[in-house]
Structures are given as C-alpha cells and as structure tokens.
C-alpha positions, 0 to 999 in steps of 0.5 A, spaced: 500 499 499 505 504 501 509 502 495 502 504 491 502 511 494 509 512 493 509 511 485 502 515 485 506 521 488 512 520 483 507 520 478 504 527 480 510 530 481 512 528 474 506 531 472 506 537 475 513 538 473 512 537 466 506 542 466 510 547 470 516 546 465 511 547 459 508 553 462 515 556 463 517 555 456 511 558 453 512 564 458 519 565 455 517 564 448 512 570 449 517 574 452 521 573 446 516 575 442 514 581 446 521 583 446 521 582 438 515 586 437 517 592 442 524 592 438 523 590 431 528 590 426 528 595 421 530 595 414 535 601 411 540 602 406 547 605 408 553 607 405 560 608 408 563 615 409 569 616 405 575 621 403 574 624 396 578 629 393 574 636 392 576 643 391 574 649 394 568 652 390 565 658 390 558 658 387 553 663 385 547 664 380 548 667 374 544 670 368 545 669 361 545 676 357 547 677 350 553 682 347 548 686 343 541 686 344 535 691 343 528 692 343 526 695 336 521 701 336 519 706 331 521 713 332 515 716 330 507 714 330 504 711 324 500 705 320 504 699 319 505 699 311 510 693 310 513 688 315 519 684 312 521 679 317 518 673 321 518 671 328 524 668 330 528 669 323 535 671 323 537 678 320 543 681 317 545 688 319 541 694 315 535 689 313 529 693 313 524 690 318 518 694 318 515 700 314 510 705 316 505 709 312 510 716 310 504 720 309 506 726 305 513 726 307 515 723 300 512 729 296 515 734 301 521 731 300 521 731 292 519 739 293 524 740 298 529 737 293 527 741 287 528 747 291 535 745 293 537 744 286 534 751 284 537 754 290 544 751 288 543 754 281 542 761 283 548 760 288 552 758 282 549 763 278 551 769 283 558 766 283 559 768 276 555 775 276 559 776 283 566 775 279 564 780 274 562 785 280 555 785 278 552 783 285 554 785 292 558 781 297 551 781 301 547 778 295 552 772 294 552 770 301 544 770 301 545 766 295 550 761 298 546 761 305 539 760 301 542 754 298 545 751 305 538 752 308 534 748 302 539 742 303 538 742 310 531 742 309 532 736 304 536 732 310 531 733 315 525 731 311 530 725 309 531 723 316 523 724 318 522 719 312 527 714 315 524 714 322 518 711 318 522 705 317 525 700 322 532 696 320 536 691 324 542 695 328 546 689 327 546 682 325 542 677 330 536 673 331 529 676 332 524 675 337 516 675 337 513 681 333 508 684 337 504 688 331 500 687 325 500 689 318 495 695 318 496 697 325 497 704 328 503 704 332 506 710 337 513 712 337 517 708 342 512 702 342 516 695 342 515 692 335 520 686 336 526 684 340 533 682 336 539 679 340 546 677 337 547 669 340 554 668 337 557 672 343 553 671 350 555 673 357 554 670 364 553 676 369 553 674 377 555 677 383 560 674 389 560 676 396 565 682 397 569 676 402 570 672 396 572 677 391 579 676 391 578 669 388 575 672 382 580 674 377 580 677 370 581 671 365 580 666 370 576 659 368 569 658 371 564 653 369 556 654 368 551 649 369 544 649 366 539 643 366 536 641 359 530 637 361 533 631 366 540 633 363 545 637 367 549 641 361 556 644 363 559 650 359 566 653 360 567 661 360 572 666 362 571 672 367 572 678 362 571 683 367 570 684 375 566 691 377 570 696 381 564 698 385 561 694 391 554 694 392 552 698 398 545 694 399 548 687 399 555 688 399 556 684 393 561 685 387 558 684 379 562 679 375 561 678 367 564 672 364 564 670 357 561 663 354 566 660 350 561 656 346 554 658 347 550 653 343 544 651 347 544 658 351 539 663 351 539 670 354 535 670 360 537 663 362 539 662 369 545 658 370 549 655 376 556 658 376 562 654 379 568 657 380 574 654 384 577 657 390 583 653 392 586 646 390 583 640 391 584 636 398 581 630 401 575 631 404 570 626 408 563 626 404 557 622 405 550 622 401 546 629 402 540 624 404 544 621 410 543 628 413 537 629 418 536 637 418 534 639 425 533 645 429 537 643 434 543 641 429 544 636 424 545 629 425 546 622 422 544 615 424 551 611 425 550 603 425 555 599 429 555 591 430 549 588 435 547 581 437 544 576 432 547 579 426 544 585 426 546 592 427 544 598 432 543 605 430 545 611 434 544 618 432 550 622 431 551 629 431 555 632 425 557 639 422 556 639 414 560 644 409 560 644 402 555 640 397 557 637 391 552 634 387 548 629 391 554 629 396 556 633 402 562 634 406 562 632 413 567 637 417 566 633 424 562 628 427 564 622 423 570 618 421 572 615 414 569 608 414 563 609 419 557 606 416 551 611 416 544 610 414 542 613 407 534 611 407 529 609 412 531 614 417 524 616 418 522 610 422 529 609 426 530 611 433 537 611 437 538 604 439 533 600 434 536 594 431 537 594 423 538 590 417 541 593 411 538 592 404 541 596 399 537 593 393 530 595 396 528 602 394 525 605 401 
C-alpha cells in the first residue's frame, strides 16, 4: 500500500513538473516575442563615409545676357505699311524690318529737293555775276546761305522719312513681333526684340569676402539643366566691377561664354568658380543628413547581437555640397557606416538590417 502511494506521488510530481516546465517555456517564448515586437528590426540602406578629393568652390547664380541686344521701336507714330521679317528669323545688319505709312513726307521731300537744286543754281549764278562785280558781297552770301538752308531742309525730311522705317542695328536673331500689318503704332512702342547669340555673357555677383578669388581671365564653369540633363559650359571672367554694392555688399562679375550653343539670354545658370586646390575631404550622401533645429545629425550603425546592427544618432557639422554629396567637417570618421534611407522610422538604439537593393 505504501509502495502504491509512493509511485502515485512520483507520478504527480512528474506531472506537475512537466506542466510547470511547459508553462515556463511558453512564458519565455512570449517574452521573446514581446521583446521582438517592442524592438523590431528595421530595414535601411546605408553607405560608408569616405575621403574624396574636392576643391574649394565658390558658387553663385548667374544670368545669361547677350553682347548686343535691343528692343526695336519706331521713332515716330504711324500705320504699319510693311513688315519684312518673321518671328524668330535671323537678320543682317541694315535689313529693313518694318515700314510705316510716310504720309506726305515723300512729296515734301521731292519739293524740298527741287528747291535745293534751284537754290544751288542761283548760288552758282551769283558766283559768276559776283566775279564780274555785278552783285554785292551781301547778295552772294544770301545766295550761298539760301542754298545751305534748302539742303538742310532736304536732310531733315530725309531723316523724318527714315524714322518711318525700322532696320536691324546689327546682325542677330529676332524675337516675337508684337504688331500687325495695318496697325497704328506710337513712337517708342516695342515692335520686336533682336539679340546677337554668337557672343553671350554670364553676369553674376560674389560676396565682397570672396572677391579676391575672382580675377580677370580666370576659368569658371556654368551649369544649366536641359530637361533631366545637367549641361556644363566653360567661360572666362572678362571683367570684375570696381564698385561694391552698398545694399548687399556684393561685387558684379561678367564672364564670357566660350561656346554658347544651347544658351539663351535670360537663362539662369549655376556658376562654379574654384577657390583653392583640391584636398581630401570626408563626404557622405546629402540624404544621410537629418536637418534639425537643434543641429544636424546622422544615424551611425555599429555591430549588435544576432547579426544585426544598432543605430545611434550622431551629431555632425556639414560644409560644402557637391552634387548629391556633402562634406562632413566633424562628427564622423572615414569608414563609419551611416544610414542613407529609412531614417524616418528609426530611433537611437533600434536594431537594423541593411538592404541596399530595396528602394526605401
């Protein structure tokens, strides 16, 4: 009887031991899942900070301007009688572009020429008569000045007639015309824009603290977007203003573009000027930097357990930018692994896994 109770006790102890062990195993699994849920592994992309050669650059925003450019307008009012150009056409210097109705000017000019011819004949006749002492010196002077006055009247009418025409002041490309045939235009009313696109300048300003880095003849680079393509143009500094603007303490600079094909006056360009020789600088992608009111920082990854990495906020001081890269002046060293995408879901201390093949 005692033996039976002893065996029963052993069975009960083993049963309770098994139940307790199963319960502890379940609790351990539950704690593990809860811990994993509290600190899930975050997938990010990352890259290493590395030293790259970079020159000290001065950048500015410039505007393309033509060597020759003008808005053509009539000097007198009238009705448009003839238009001798098309919008966007290439014209030569002196080419007739537009004529206004001259009104009575041609007839007045013809009469003035006849009067001038008669005055000239009278003067020549007066010279012959004066040679034989047939008239006085005063009469000769009157005839001479009469011929001069008549010729001056012809010249004035010719100028007035020329004012009814607009001719190209130089060879270039026309813009869009703003008048039509038969339309009345006023003096000074814009008709068309003409520009010489063979020689273009880039005008920009630099702060007075950087003016020593700009010298006449120095090379610069112009960057301009052509759709999704960034095009580069070479230029040389042609002139540096001798005056510092009192409002913004900047100095105006003009550069001559070497090959301006593809550029148009009025375009904005990014001007890049090298200030110093290239040196090694620690650089990371700009997207890795989180900009904050309290200071910029990046997430640096360090080895953690179970083949994961631990993210840690690291304050940094940034410097110049070149394309999609930025110089790190302090806070990192070469070889540090920094997060480049996925920072929005990160906190300092999170476990992360790198997958650079996935767009995050």
